[in-house]
C-alpha angles and dihedrals in degrees: 000000000000121000123226113272122231112232093224107117097033111146135201118204137174105235120234135182095277121039086229089061096052110127113226115213106228132217097022112169101180139010115197127231112309130176141106100323136243124285125225117237121235119201111224100169113146121217091244098054087123091188100083097239131109121235125217140188126200116264132196119318125237121202089200123200125319116215116212126183131181146148116288116252112171089196094053107111092205095053087047091052092049089055090051091049095052087049095050099036088222120156117240138174121249133194130202111198116194125209092259087059095249113133145190122211123196140166121235147134127248104253095178140013113179138162109235125238112294120220139165114294098005136118119252108250140174141213130216133188119199116193106214120222130190129356122332122224120223121199120199120231115272114257 
């Protein structure tokens, strides 16, 4: 039986041609819900069903938008690249790697990069929304 896994150590990276060239995004404090998406429902109820119940099939899946937040670091290469991606509108590949070494890789574009509200005695932080596109790839933890 597997134990629960503490999220400390989870990493987010921008995927490059070579894994050694991947750019980790530093000082991340939260990564929103991510997975395999949500399927649309398609109503296929015929007029002559006779049983009073609708019938459905699964439609296309949508991964949605993943929200990321973290602490601002002007020298962080990953944060710099996120700002460049929101400016260009280019699609990129991203990978979330969990502490058990499982990972999920997905494509998307940076829809939003904002500095969070500032207040007295608070750390300067940022928030990012990545609009996912296409099918994600999940890798099981290594044995």
